[in-house]
N, C-alpha and C positions, 0 to 999 in steps of 0.2 A: 351728419357728415358732410351733405351736400352743401348746406348753409356755411359750415367751417370752411369748406373748400372754396366757396365763392368769396368769404371774407379774405381770404389768403390772396386771391387772384386780383382783388380791387384795391389793395394797397398800393401806395406809391403811384397814383394815378398819372402823374408827370412823366413817368419812366414806362414807356411802352415795352422795352425789351424786357424789364423786371417782371412786368405782369405776364408777358407771355412766356417766359421762363418758368413763373410760379404755375400757370395754368398746364404747362406741358408735364411738370413735375406731379401734380395731383392726378392728370390723367392717366399716367404710367401707373402710380399707385391703385387707382381703381381697376386697371386692366390686370393686376397682379393675380387676383382670384382665377380669372379665366386662363390666364396663361400657365398657371400653377395646375390647375385642373389638367389642361391638355398634356403638360409635361407628366403628371402622375398616371394618366391614361397610357400614354405611350411607354412608360416604363412597366406597365403591369400587362402589357400583351404578351399572350401566351398561345402557342399552337396546341397546348394541352386542354383536354376537356375538363380537367380538375385543376382549375387557377389556384396558384398560391395566395392567400390572402396576405396582402401587403402589410407591413408593419406603419404605424402612424408616420406619414411623410409629408403630412400638409404643414406649412409654415405660414404663420398669420403675418399678412402684410405690416410694415412698421407703422402705416396710417391707421390701421384698425386696433393695432396692439395698443398705440398711444390713445386711442378713443376708449377702449376697454379700460385702461387705467384711469383716465379722467372720471368716467362715470362711476367707477367704483371707489376711488379714492378721494376725489373732490367733493363727494356728497356724502355727509355723515347719514347713518341709518335713520335717525330721528327725522332729519329733513325729508329724507326720501319717503317715509312712512307717511309723515304728514300730508304729502303731496297727494297721496291717493286716499286719504281719509282714514289712515290706521295709525295706531300707536306703535311704539317700539319698546320691546322688552328685552333687555340684554340676556335674560336667563332663558330665552326660546333658542333652542338648538337649531341651527340652519337647516331647513327642510330639503329633502331631495326633490328634485323636479323629474317628472317622467312624462316624456312627449310621446304621443301615439298617432299615427296617420295611415290612411290607406294610400297606396301609390298605384299609379297605371302608366300613363304617358307624359309624366311631369319630366321636363328637360332637367339636365344635371345642373343648368345655370341656376334654376329655382331652389335646389338643393344647395348650392354656394351661398345664395342670398340667405336663406333661413340659418343655415349653419354659421354664417358670418355674425348674424344679429345675436344668435343664442350661444356662441362658441364658448365651451367651458362650463355652462349653466346646467345642462341637463345631466343627470345621472344615467338615464336610459332613454334611448330613441327606439320606439317598437315601430316597426313598419309591417304592413300587410298588403301582399298583392294577390290578386286572383286571376284565374284563368278564363273569367267570363266577365262580361260587362254587367251594368245594372239592368240591361235589357235582356240578359241571360244568352248573349251571343258570344261565341268563343272568341278569345283574344290571345295573342302570344305574349307570355310575361316577359319583362324586360330587365329584372332584377334577381336573375337566379344564376346558378353556376352551370347550367346544362349547355349553354352554347358561348361561343367566343365574345359575341357582342354583350349577351346579357351578363357573362361573368365580368366583363371590363365595368360594366355599370355598377354591379353588386361589389366588385372590389374597391372602386371609387367611393362609394357612399359610405363604406365601412373602414376607410383608410384612416380616419382621423380628422375628417373636416369638421366633425361637431366637437371636438376636443380630445385631448390626449386620455382623459379619464372617463370620457362617455362611452357607454357600451351600447353599440347599434346592433339590433337584432333584426332580422328580415325573416318573415314567415308568411306561410301561403294558405289562402283559403281556396281549395279546389273542389270543383262540384260538376256534376253533370246529370242529366235527366229530370231535374226538378223544375217545377213551374213558378217558382218565386221570382218576383221582379221589383224593381225599383228599391223603396226604403227597406222593404223585408230582407233583401238581399245584402244591402247596406249594414243594417243592424247585425246580421249573422257574420259579415265579415269583420265588424268591429270585435266581436267577440275573440278573435284572434289577437287582436292587441290587448285586450284584458288578460289574456292567458299569458302573454310575454310578460306583462307586468307582474303578474303572480309568480312566474317562474324567476323574475329577478327580484324576488322578496320585498315587493312593495308592501309597506305598512300602513298603518293608520296615519302616521304623522307626515307621510309622504303626500306630494301634490301631483294628480294627474292631469294632464292637458291633453285633450282629444281635438284634433283639427285636420286641416289639409297642409299639405308641405309648403303651400305658397301662403300660409297664415302664419304669423309669428307675433307674439307680443313684443314691446321694446324691451330692449336689454335692461333698462331701469326698472320696468314693471316686474321682469322675471326677478330681478334681485329683491324687489319689495316682496313677492311671493315667497321668498327663501327666508327674509329676515324679520318680516313685520307681524306685528300682533293683529292677525286677520280674525275677526270673530268667528267666521266659517269654519276655519282651521283648529279652533280650541278643541280640546279633548273632552270626551264625555258627551259627545254628541251622536246623532243618526240622522237619516235622512228625512225623519219627522219633526226633527227639533230646529 
């Protein structure tokens, strides 16, 4: 997207005004996500301790909508799959993608960036928050419905930013009095994500992606994971084959 915007701003080098106008237009498009987030947050403010979950109100900015169309429509599946060393078999039913991450002090802008790249591609987004850090020290949770601030955050990340058909589920791993630290705690918290996937009826043909919210595959590669003949995704295998 950045390269495309730079190309737009460097055309007609002899016309300074046109170049300046193009830069302003693209800058406004890039800021649409943050402006939209602030607008949605303002609309969901409530004095009630039990906030109403907003319906999908996120609108994809035109610049990104056009890029989504280009990535999907202007590249056929055979070409896309070969780009990653895979084949394409038209008989393969498009796979569902399940994403999972542990969340804590991530800014809403990070959610915006991830959701923009993967918009409409995940079937399920499973998020897990804990009331302790990896050092086993208490922390205040930021994505619950218990307080006004945390409920605003919760309402926003479940408002449709990942796509109108993407189910976003937030669950919690709470504990006290244990002595586990570091990777042991991380491993236990990740089981919350696996349990969400199970509740959402994840099957053998679906693809699970475990990461952090600030980590995302390119949109093109996510489409490859859905449509390409990936040997590791073929049926009749287990973790030992």
